[in-house]
Short mmCIF file of the C-alpha atoms (twelve columns), coordinates in Angstrom:
data_MODEL
# 
_entry.id   MODEL 
# 
loop_
_atom_site.group_PDB 
_atom_site.id 
_atom_site.type_symbol 
_atom_site.label_atom_id 
_atom_site.label_alt_id 
_atom_site.label_comp_id 
_atom_site.label_asym_id 
_atom_site.label_seq_id 
_atom_site.Cartn_x 
_atom_site.Cartn_y 
_atom_site.Cartn_z 
_atom_site.pdbx_PDB_model_num 
ATOM 1   C CA . MET A 1   0.000   0.000  0.000   1 
ATOM 2   C CA . CYS A 2   1.077   3.604  -0.602  1 
ATOM 3   C CA . THR A 3   0.758   6.756  1.451   1 
ATOM 4   C CA . LEU A 4   -0.177  10.215 0.180   1 
ATOM 5   C CA . ARG A 5   1.282   13.615 0.913   1 
ATOM 6   C CA . LEU A 6   -0.164  16.946 -0.178  1 
ATOM 7   C CA . TYR A 7   2.380   18.995 -2.129  1 
ATOM 8   C CA . THR A 8   4.113   21.872 -0.351  1 
ATOM 9   C CA . PRO A 9   6.839   24.137 -1.812  1 
ATOM 10  C CA . ASP A 10  9.601   22.436 0.203   1 
ATOM 11  C CA . LEU A 11  8.976   19.318 -1.916  1 
ATOM 12  C CA . ALA A 12  9.649   21.112 -5.237  1 
ATOM 13  C CA . ALA A 13  13.132  19.660 -5.783  1 
ATOM 14  C CA . ALA A 14  11.969  16.083 -5.170  1 
ATOM 15  C CA . TRP A 15  8.922   16.690 -7.374  1 
ATOM 16  C CA . ASP A 16  10.965  17.999 -10.319 1 
ATOM 17  C CA . ALA A 17  13.586  15.245 -10.013 1 
ATOM 18  C CA . PHE A 18  10.861  12.602 -10.243 1 
ATOM 19  C CA . VAL A 19  9.268   14.292 -13.285 1 
ATOM 20  C CA . ASP A 20  12.626  14.296 -15.076 1 
ATOM 21  C CA . THR A 21  13.179  10.554 -14.567 1 
ATOM 22  C CA . SER A 22  9.571   9.394  -15.081 1 
ATOM 23  C CA . LYS A 23  8.286   7.409  -18.041 1 
ATOM 24  C CA . ASN A 24  5.568   9.922  -18.933 1 
ATOM 25  C CA . GLY A 25  6.403   13.297 -17.400 1 
ATOM 26  C CA . THR A 26  7.095   16.455 -19.420 1 
ATOM 27  C CA . PHE A 27  8.302   19.942 -18.495 1 
ATOM 28  C CA . LEU A 28  4.670   21.062 -18.100 1 
ATOM 29  C CA . PHE A 29  4.701   19.210 -14.768 1 
ATOM 30  C CA . ARG A 30  7.776   20.932 -13.400 1 
ATOM 31  C CA . ARG A 31  6.813   23.276 -10.601 1 
ATOM 32  C CA . ALA A 32  8.094   26.401 -12.383 1 
ATOM 33  C CA . TYR A 33  5.559   25.755 -15.158 1 
ATOM 34  C CA . MET A 34  2.662   24.616 -12.976 1 
ATOM 35  C CA . ASP A 35  3.007   27.465 -10.520 1 
ATOM 36  C CA . TYR A 36  2.912   30.318 -13.045 1 
ATOM 37  C CA . HIS A 37  -0.907  30.253 -12.852 1 
ATOM 38  C CA . SER A 38  -1.170  29.497 -9.137  1 
ATOM 39  C CA . ASP A 39  -3.308  32.635 -8.772  1 
ATOM 40  C CA . ARG A 40  -6.002  31.023 -10.939 1 
ATOM 41  C CA . PHE A 41  -5.939  27.449 -9.653  1 
ATOM 42  C CA . LYS A 42  -5.729  26.247 -6.056  1 
ATOM 43  C CA . ASP A 43  -3.000  23.632 -6.111  1 
ATOM 44  C CA . TYR A 44  -3.864  20.249 -4.628  1 
ATOM 45  C CA . SER A 45  -1.088  18.111 -6.072  1 
ATOM 46  C CA . LEU A 46  -0.340  14.785 -4.417  1 
ATOM 47  C CA . LEU A 47  2.812   12.706 -3.930  1 
ATOM 48  C CA . PHE A 48  2.639   8.947  -3.394  1 
ATOM 49  C CA . TYR A 49  5.211   6.999  -1.349  1 
ATOM 50  C CA . ASN A 50  5.857   3.309  -0.737  1 
ATOM 51  C CA . ALA A 51  6.465   1.647  2.631   1 
ATOM 52  C CA . LYS A 52  10.135  2.706  2.467   1 
ATOM 53  C CA . ASP A 53  9.101   6.345  1.927   1 
ATOM 54  C CA . ARG A 54  10.281  6.349  -1.672  1 
ATOM 55  C CA . LEU A 55  8.353   8.274  -4.306  1 
ATOM 56  C CA . LEU A 56  6.132   6.070  -6.451  1 
ATOM 57  C CA . ALA A 57  4.108   8.624  -8.396  1 
ATOM 58  C CA . LEU A 58  2.941   12.221 -8.629  1 
ATOM 59  C CA . LEU A 59  -0.475  13.650 -9.364  1 
ATOM 60  C CA . PRO A 60  -0.436  17.280 -10.606 1 
ATOM 61  C CA . ALA A 61  -3.815  18.575 -9.463  1 
ATOM 62  C CA . ASN A 62  -5.949  21.487 -8.354  1 
ATOM 63  C CA . ILE A 63  -9.202  21.724 -6.443  1 
ATOM 64  C CA . SER A 64  -12.331 23.732 -7.164  1 
ATOM 65  C CA . THR A 65  -15.732 24.182 -5.509  1 
ATOM 66  C CA . ARG A 66  -19.028 24.103 -7.375  1 
ATOM 67  C CA . GLU A 67  -21.943 26.415 -6.672  1 
ATOM 68  C CA . ASP A 68  -23.656 23.652 -4.681  1 
ATOM 69  C CA . GLY A 69  -20.625 23.403 -2.387  1 
ATOM 70  C CA . SER A 70  -19.328 20.085 -3.712  1 
ATOM 71  C CA . ARG A 71  -15.590 19.882 -4.334  1 
ATOM 72  C CA . VAL A 72  -13.801 18.616 -7.451  1 
ATOM 73  C CA . LEU A 73  -10.213 17.433 -7.843  1 
ATOM 74  C CA . TRP A 74  -8.791  18.127 -11.317 1 
ATOM 75  C CA . SER A 75  -5.627  16.654 -12.786 1 
ATOM 76  C CA . HIS A 76  -4.896  19.452 -13.804 1 
ATOM 77  C CA . GLU A 77  -7.471  22.046 -14.878 1 
ATOM 78  C CA . GLY A 78  -4.811  24.494 -16.105 1 
ATOM 79  C CA . LEU A 79  -2.780  22.007 -18.160 1 
ATOM 80  C CA . THR A 80  -3.311  20.478 -21.587 1 
ATOM 81  C CA . TYR A 81  -2.993  16.986 -20.137 1 
ATOM 82  C CA . GLY A 82  -2.381  15.497 -16.722 1 
ATOM 83  C CA . GLY A 83  -2.802  12.256 -14.832 1 
ATOM 84  C CA . PHE A 84  -0.401  10.209 -12.765 1 
ATOM 85  C CA . ILE A 85  3.317   10.724 -13.402 1 
ATOM 86  C CA . LEU A 86  4.889   7.283  -13.103 1 
ATOM 87  C CA . GLY A 87  8.308   5.758  -12.748 1 
ATOM 88  C CA . ALA A 88  9.430   3.174  -15.306 1 
ATOM 89  C CA . LYS A 89  8.899   0.339  -12.817 1 
ATOM 90  C CA . ALA A 90  5.219   1.155  -12.174 1 
ATOM 91  C CA . THR A 91  2.995   -1.846 -12.900 1 
ATOM 92  C CA . ALA A 92  -0.748  -2.219 -13.517 1 
ATOM 93  C CA . ASN A 93  -1.257  -3.346 -9.900  1 
ATOM 94  C CA . ASP A 94  0.721   -0.340 -8.662  1 
ATOM 95  C CA . VAL A 95  -1.532  2.038  -10.578 1 
ATOM 96  C CA . LEU A 96  -4.661  0.309  -9.308  1 
ATOM 97  C CA . ASP A 97  -3.309  0.899  -5.793  1 
ATOM 98  C CA . LEU A 98  -2.696  4.572  -6.644  1 
ATOM 99  C CA . PHE A 99  -6.308  5.031  -7.699  1 
ATOM 100 C CA . ARG A 100 -7.670  3.183  -4.667  1 
ATOM 101 C CA . ALA A 101 -5.528  5.292  -2.346  1 
ATOM 102 C CA . THR A 102 -6.616  8.468  -4.123  1 
ATOM 103 C CA . VAL A 103 -10.309 7.607  -3.859  1 
ATOM 104 C CA . ASP A 104 -9.933  6.832  -0.135  1 
ATOM 105 C CA . TYR A 105 -8.111  10.120 0.377   1 
ATOM 106 C CA . LEU A 106 -10.695 12.149 -1.520  1 
ATOM 107 C CA . ARG A 107 -13.560 10.516 0.336   1 
ATOM 108 C CA . ALA A 108 -11.879 11.237 3.675   1 
ATOM 109 C CA . ASN A 109 -11.393 14.881 2.672   1 
ATOM 110 C CA . ASN A 110 -14.959 15.419 1.463   1 
ATOM 111 C CA . ILE A 111 -14.040 15.712 -2.230  1 
ATOM 112 C CA . HIS A 112 -16.876 14.424 -4.375  1 
ATOM 113 C CA . THR A 113 -15.566 14.208 -7.938  1 
ATOM 114 C CA . PHE A 114 -12.250 13.302 -9.554  1 
ATOM 115 C CA . ARG A 115 -11.745 14.729 -13.072 1 
ATOM 116 C CA . TYR A 116 -8.772  13.075 -14.739 1 
ATOM 117 C CA . LYS A 117 -7.037  14.402 -17.854 1 
ATOM 118 C CA . GLN A 118 -5.269  11.412 -19.340 1 
ATOM 119 C CA . MET A 119 -1.899  11.994 -20.978 1 
ATOM 120 C CA . PRO A 120 -1.955  11.246 -24.738 1 
ATOM 121 C CA . VAL A 121 0.181   8.275  -25.761 1 
ATOM 122 C CA . CYS A 122 2.469   10.398 -27.944 1 
ATOM 123 C CA . TYR A 123 3.970   11.881 -24.749 1 
ATOM 124 C CA . HIS A 124 4.929   8.542  -23.200 1 
ATOM 125 C CA . LEU A 125 8.614   7.671  -23.196 1 
ATOM 126 C CA . TYR A 126 7.605   4.134  -22.299 1 
ATOM 127 C CA . PRO A 127 4.113   2.518  -22.305 1 
ATOM 128 C CA . ALA A 128 2.048   4.134  -19.554 1 
ATOM 129 C CA . GLN A 129 -1.636  3.369  -20.103 1 
ATOM 130 C CA . GLU A 130 -2.083  1.539  -16.823 1 
ATOM 131 C CA . ASP A 131 -4.205  4.508  -15.750 1 
ATOM 132 C CA . GLU A 132 -6.779  3.882  -18.493 1 
ATOM 133 C CA . TYR A 133 -7.233  0.302  -17.330 1 
ATOM 134 C CA . ALA A 134 -7.531  1.441  -13.707 1 
ATOM 135 C CA . LEU A 135 -10.070 4.138  -14.608 1 
ATOM 136 C CA . TRP A 136 -12.219 1.546  -16.365 1 
ATOM 137 C CA . ARG A 137 -11.909 -0.807 -13.380 1 
ATOM 138 C CA . MET A 138 -12.931 1.988  -11.000 1 
ATOM 139 C CA . GLY A 139 -16.064 2.774  -13.017 1 
ATOM 140 C CA . ALA A 140 -14.929 6.095  -14.468 1 
ATOM 141 C CA . THR A 141 -16.498 7.400  -17.676 1 
ATOM 142 C CA . ILE A 142 -15.055 9.478  -20.516 1 
ATOM 143 C CA . ASP A 143 -16.418 13.011 -20.232 1 
ATOM 144 C CA . VAL A 144 -14.372 14.709 -22.983 1 
ATOM 145 C CA . CYS A 145 -12.597 13.222 -25.983 1 
ATOM 146 C CA . ASN A 146 -10.685 15.568 -28.271 1 
ATOM 147 C CA . ILE A 147 -8.743  14.478 -31.335 1 
ATOM 148 C CA . SER A 148 -5.233  15.726 -31.980 1 
ATOM 149 C CA . SER A 149 -3.162  15.101 -35.100 1 
ATOM 150 C CA . ALA A 150 0.394   13.810 -34.821 1 
ATOM 151 C CA . ILE A 151 3.138   12.610 -37.131 1 
ATOM 152 C CA . GLU A 152 5.339   9.716  -36.135 1 
ATOM 153 C CA . LEU A 153 8.558   11.097 -37.543 1 
ATOM 154 C CA . ASN A 154 10.787  8.824  -39.630 1 
ATOM 155 C CA . ASN A 155 7.900   6.391  -40.146 1 
ATOM 156 C CA . PRO A 156 7.440   5.437  -43.834 1 
ATOM 157 C CA . CYS A 157 3.675   5.981  -43.512 1 
ATOM 158 C CA . PHE A 158 4.316   9.677  -42.909 1 
ATOM 159 C CA . THR A 159 5.482   10.233 -46.511 1 
ATOM 160 C CA . ILE A 160 2.596   8.196  -47.903 1 
ATOM 161 C CA . ALA A 161 0.002   10.132 -45.868 1 
ATOM 162 C CA . SER A 162 1.159   13.666 -46.701 1 
ATOM 163 C CA . GLU A 163 -0.689  15.546 -49.442 1 
ATOM 164 C CA . GLU A 164 0.438   17.328 -52.599 1 
ATOM 165 C CA . ARG A 165 -1.395  20.564 -51.762 1 
ATOM 166 C CA . ARG A 166 0.763   21.099 -48.676 1 
ATOM 167 C CA . ARG A 167 3.863   20.696 -50.817 1 
ATOM 168 C CA . ARG A 168 2.444   23.185 -53.326 1 
ATOM 169 C CA . GLY A 169 1.941   25.672 -50.500 1 
ATOM 170 C CA . THR A 170 5.558   25.177 -49.457 1 
ATOM 171 C CA . GLN A 171 6.706   25.868 -53.008 1 
ATOM 172 C CA . ARG A 172 4.515   28.981 -53.214 1 
ATOM 173 C CA . ALA A 173 6.003   30.408 -50.009 1 
ATOM 174 C CA . ALA A 174 9.544   29.611 -51.112 1 
ATOM 175 C CA . LYS A 175 8.892   31.337 -54.455 1 
ATOM 176 C CA . ALA A 176 7.638   34.388 -52.549 1 
ATOM 177 C CA . GLU A 177 11.032  34.410 -50.790 1 
ATOM 178 C CA . TYR A 178 9.824   33.666 -47.280 1 
ATOM 179 C CA . THR A 179 12.478  32.928 -44.679 1 
ATOM 180 C CA . ILE A 180 12.073  30.796 -41.554 1 
ATOM 181 C CA . GLU A 181 13.611  32.147 -38.368 1 
ATOM 182 C CA . GLU A 182 13.661  31.319 -34.676 1 
ATOM 183 C CA . THR A 183 12.974  34.331 -32.500 1 
ATOM 184 C CA . ARG A 184 12.693  35.237 -28.830 1 
ATOM 185 C CA . ASP A 185 10.562  38.273 -29.702 1 
ATOM 186 C CA . ILE A 186 7.087   36.782 -29.824 1 
ATOM 187 C CA . VAL A 187 5.148   40.059 -29.897 1 
ATOM 188 C CA . PRO A 188 4.688   40.249 -33.726 1 
ATOM 189 C CA . PHE A 189 3.472   36.634 -33.819 1 
ATOM 190 C CA . TRP A 190 1.232   37.200 -30.800 1 
ATOM 191 C CA . ARG A 191 -0.495  40.105 -32.563 1 
ATOM 192 C CA . ILE A 192 -1.375  37.788 -35.463 1 
ATOM 193 C CA . LEU A 193 -2.543  35.070 -33.057 1 
ATOM 194 C CA . GLU A 194 -4.694  37.398 -30.968 1 
ATOM 195 C CA . THR A 195 -6.291  38.971 -34.057 1 
ATOM 196 C CA . ASN A 196 -7.201  35.601 -35.563 1 
ATOM 197 C CA . LEU A 197 -8.626  34.172 -32.331 1 
ATOM 198 C CA . ARG A 198 -10.632 37.320 -31.635 1 
ATOM 199 C CA . GLU A 199 -12.060 37.643 -35.149 1 
ATOM 200 C CA . ARG A 200 -12.784 33.951 -35.702 1 
ATOM 201 C CA . TYR A 201 -13.802 32.682 -32.274 1 
ATOM 202 C CA . GLY A 202 -14.190 35.740 -30.037 1 
ATOM 203 C CA . VAL A 203 -11.553 34.437 -27.597 1 
ATOM 204 C CA . HIS A 204 -8.016  35.193 -26.450 1 
ATOM 205 C CA . PRO A 205 -4.987  32.872 -26.195 1 
ATOM 206 C CA . VAL A 206 -4.910  30.892 -22.945 1 
ATOM 207 C CA . HIS A 207 -1.614  32.596 -22.096 1 
ATOM 208 C CA . THR A 208 -1.054  36.332 -22.208 1 
ATOM 209 C CA . VAL A 209 2.007   37.501 -24.081 1 
ATOM 210 C CA . GLU A 210 3.643   38.493 -20.777 1 
ATOM 211 C CA . GLU A 211 2.987   35.054 -19.274 1 
ATOM 212 C CA . MET A 212 4.497   33.391 -22.307 1 
ATOM 213 C CA . LYS A 213 7.559   35.628 -22.182 1 
ATOM 214 C CA . ARG A 214 8.118   34.603 -18.559 1 
ATOM 215 C CA . LEU A 215 7.694   30.917 -19.352 1 
ATOM 216 C CA . MET A 216 10.105  31.173 -22.281 1 
ATOM 217 C CA . ALA A 217 12.662  32.785 -19.984 1 
ATOM 218 C CA . VAL A 218 12.367  29.879 -17.519 1 
ATOM 219 C CA . PHE A 219 12.250  27.175 -20.226 1 
ATOM 220 C CA . PRO A 220 14.386  28.536 -23.099 1 
ATOM 221 C CA . GLU A 221 15.125  25.077 -24.535 1 
ATOM 222 C CA . GLU A 222 11.607  23.705 -24.219 1 
ATOM 223 C CA . ILE A 223 9.512   26.689 -25.448 1 
ATOM 224 C CA . ARG A 224 10.600  28.155 -28.789 1 
ATOM 225 C CA . CYS A 225 9.033   30.426 -31.371 1 
ATOM 226 C CA . PHE A 226 9.511   30.154 -35.149 1 
ATOM 227 C CA . THR A 227 8.185   32.607 -37.726 1 
ATOM 228 C CA . ALA A 228 7.812   32.757 -41.499 1 
ATOM 229 C CA . ASN A 229 8.917   36.207 -42.674 1 
ATOM 230 C CA . LYS A 230 8.587   38.180 -45.895 1 
ATOM 231 C CA . ASN A 231 10.390  41.466 -46.450 1 
ATOM 232 C CA . GLY A 232 11.391  41.488 -42.782 1 
ATOM 233 C CA . ARG A 233 7.803   41.108 -41.549 1 
ATOM 234 C CA . SER A 234 6.381   38.072 -39.699 1 
ATOM 235 C CA . GLU A 235 3.391   36.675 -41.591 1 
ATOM 236 C CA . ALA A 236 3.015   33.347 -39.770 1 
ATOM 237 C CA . GLY A 237 4.343   31.657 -36.669 1 
ATOM 238 C CA . VAL A 238 4.336   28.594 -34.441 1 
ATOM 239 C CA . LEU A 239 5.106   28.393 -30.740 1 
ATOM 240 C CA . MET A 240 6.672   24.988 -30.085 1 
ATOM 241 C CA . TYR A 241 6.645   23.032 -26.814 1 
ATOM 242 C CA . LEU A 242 9.464   20.482 -26.865 1 
ATOM 243 C CA . ALA A 243 8.440   17.748 -24.447 1 
ATOM 244 C CA . ARG A 244 11.274  15.220 -24.357 1 
ATOM 245 C CA . ARG A 245 10.680  13.235 -27.588 1 
ATOM 246 C CA . THR A 246 7.549   15.037 -28.786 1 
ATOM 247 C CA . ALA A 247 7.514   18.408 -30.552 1 
ATOM 248 C CA . HIS A 248 4.124   20.017 -29.947 1 
ATOM 249 C CA . ALA A 249 2.721   23.048 -31.784 1 
ATOM 250 C CA . GLN A 250 1.135   24.942 -28.894 1 
ATOM 251 C CA . TYR A 251 0.021   27.980 -30.925 1 
ATOM 252 C CA . ILE A 252 -0.302  28.312 -34.718 1 
ATOM 253 C CA . SER A 253 -1.377  31.381 -36.687 1 
ATOM 254 C CA . ALA A 254 -0.884  33.264 -39.954 1 
ATOM 255 C CA . SER A 255 -1.817  36.686 -41.301 1 
ATOM 256 C CA . PRO A 256 -4.084  36.963 -44.370 1 
ATOM 257 C CA . ALA A 257 -0.982  37.401 -46.561 1 
ATOM 258 C CA . GLY A 258 0.708   34.430 -44.902 1 
ATOM 259 C CA . LYS A 259 -2.310  32.234 -45.576 1 
ATOM 260 C CA . THR A 260 -2.417  33.249 -49.234 1 
ATOM 261 C CA . ASP A 261 1.311   32.624 -49.686 1 
ATOM 262 C CA . GLY A 262 1.385   29.212 -47.976 1 
ATOM 263 C CA . ALA A 263 3.671   30.479 -45.192 1 
ATOM 264 C CA . LEU A 264 2.529   27.879 -42.652 1 
ATOM 265 C CA . ASP A 265 3.185   25.075 -45.134 1 
ATOM 266 C CA . LEU A 266 6.795   26.152 -45.513 1 
ATOM 267 C CA . LEU A 267 7.119   26.708 -41.768 1 
ATOM 268 C CA . PHE A 268 5.744   23.297 -40.821 1 
ATOM 269 C CA . TYR A 269 7.786   21.370 -43.376 1 
ATOM 270 C CA . THR A 270 10.887  23.161 -42.102 1 
ATOM 271 C CA . LEU A 271 10.094  22.239 -38.479 1 
ATOM 272 C CA . ILE A 272 9.101   18.666 -39.290 1 
ATOM 273 C CA . ASN A 273 12.424  18.127 -41.038 1 
ATOM 274 C CA . LYS A 274 14.256  19.848 -38.183 1 
ATOM 275 C CA . TYR A 275 12.809  17.641 -35.461 1 
ATOM 276 C CA . SER A 276 13.048  14.484 -37.554 1 
ATOM 277 C CA . SER A 277 16.821  14.977 -37.570 1 
ATOM 278 C CA . PHE A 278 16.900  15.785 -33.820 1 
ATOM 279 C CA . ASN A 279 15.678  12.328 -32.793 1 
ATOM 280 C CA . PHE A 280 12.169  13.421 -31.852 1 
ATOM 281 C CA . ARG A 281 9.584   10.662 -32.250 1 
ATOM 282 C CA . TYR A 282 6.389   12.676 -32.720 1 
ATOM 283 C CA . PHE A 283 5.286   16.032 -34.067 1 
ATOM 284 C CA . ASP A 284 1.940   16.862 -32.447 1 
ATOM 285 C CA . PHE A 285 -0.220  19.587 -34.032 1 
ATOM 286 C CA . GLY A 286 -2.748  19.680 -31.170 1 
ATOM 287 C CA . ILE A 287 -6.516  19.257 -31.095 1 
ATOM 288 C CA . SER A 288 -9.085  20.425 -33.657 1 
ATOM 289 C CA . ASN A 289 -12.199 20.425 -31.488 1 
ATOM 290 C CA . GLU A 290 -14.770 22.606 -29.815 1 
ATOM 291 C CA . ASN A 291 -17.702 21.802 -27.532 1 
ATOM 292 C CA . ARG A 292 -15.765 19.326 -25.386 1 
ATOM 293 C CA . GLY A 293 -14.768 17.263 -28.403 1 
ATOM 294 C CA . ARG A 294 -18.237 16.921 -29.941 1 
ATOM 295 C CA . THR A 295 -17.527 19.446 -32.706 1 
ATOM 296 C CA . LEU A 296 -14.731 18.718 -35.160 1 
ATOM 297 C CA . ASN A 297 -13.230 21.684 -37.011 1 
ATOM 298 C CA . GLN A 298 -13.049 20.074 -40.452 1 
ATOM 299 C CA . GLY A 299 -10.863 22.733 -42.084 1 
ATOM 300 C CA . LEU A 300 -8.377  22.816 -39.223 1 
ATOM 301 C CA . ILE A 301 -7.900  19.072 -38.988 1 
ATOM 302 C CA . ALA A 302 -7.704  18.745 -42.781 1 
ATOM 303 C CA . GLN A 303 -4.739  21.134 -42.812 1 
ATOM 304 C CA . LYS A 304 -2.915  19.063 -40.182 1 
ATOM 305 C CA . GLU A 305 -3.743  15.775 -41.855 1 
ATOM 306 C CA . GLY A 306 -2.413  17.226 -45.099 1 
ATOM 307 C CA . PHE A 307 1.076   17.029 -43.583 1 
ATOM 308 C CA . GLY A 308 0.586   13.321 -42.844 1 
ATOM 309 C CA . ALA A 309 -0.608  13.687 -39.253 1 
ATOM 310 C CA . ARG A 310 -3.147  11.215 -37.873 1 
ATOM 311 C CA . GLY A 311 -5.320  10.890 -34.800 1 
ATOM 312 C CA . VAL A 312 -4.273  10.850 -31.148 1 
ATOM 313 C CA . ALA A 313 -7.045  10.984 -28.538 1 
ATOM 314 C CA . TYR A 314 -6.932  13.484 -25.680 1 
ATOM 315 C CA . LYS A 315 -9.315  11.975 -23.099 1 
ATOM 316 C CA . GLN A 316 -10.774 13.390 -19.911 1 
ATOM 317 C CA . TRP A 317 -12.446 11.070 -17.427 1 
ATOM 318 C CA . ILE A 318 -14.836 11.661 -14.555 1 
ATOM 319 C CA . LEU A 319 -14.932 9.482  -11.444 1 
ATOM 320 C CA . ASN A 320 -17.629 10.149 -8.872  1 
ATOM 321 C CA . ILE A 321 -16.467 9.438  -5.327  1 
# 
């Protein structure tokens, strides 16, 4: 059996060290990333120890209270994905024990619902779907299922699946003399991103430009911005999250001129080739959904699939205590 400990700041070093050696952790679970939005989410992360007081697993989490007073544990509401962070030696029985211990703990602390964001398989360094089996065993149900699009780099199917129109867009941008550059100045790209999100969906990026600047300063190797430029002006850009062996496009946007010229096509083919040669396994474009996964943005996913990307499920489960 395992014991639980609620996270406190004095445990940050042990937390981060475990994330870095886990089979499914990424830099999003390091405390410097999780804590940047601590003003918006009340942290309720848990650490799990064996009988010898050695760390077995982590659960990045926050707690919220509904209008009716009932309390919900999220893993984690402010992150793209979450779930248990596991060591390479974690077995199916171990993970069943983790869930049983968590349910007992939540019941004892008057927490009524456990909402679990499962980590997509393209972020696993080693197979880590023991949690999905345990969730099914515990009677949890899938509440949200989004579909992302990912390329398994250096897989022969990637070349077969990519489409001619994306290559034509690349050629059009190259003919227009676009250049691809990495930049630490994200403000020009952010203006394009904010304009597109506001005009198309009436929303803002999840991160403010100042928040993203701070995160890039803390994680300069993991968070990087690339732009497609014409005549010295950024017309398209991608903000990349480099999570161990997966390169993830966190934000993507292009100006009207960039869209016409195929700037994103050239930018993506440049980045796909770059990370293929850097021993990354996957290139993940992110989800193409609205309405908790029930609406599929056909144009958005078609663009991603045009590069040869195919489906990876982003699941969220609900377990009533």
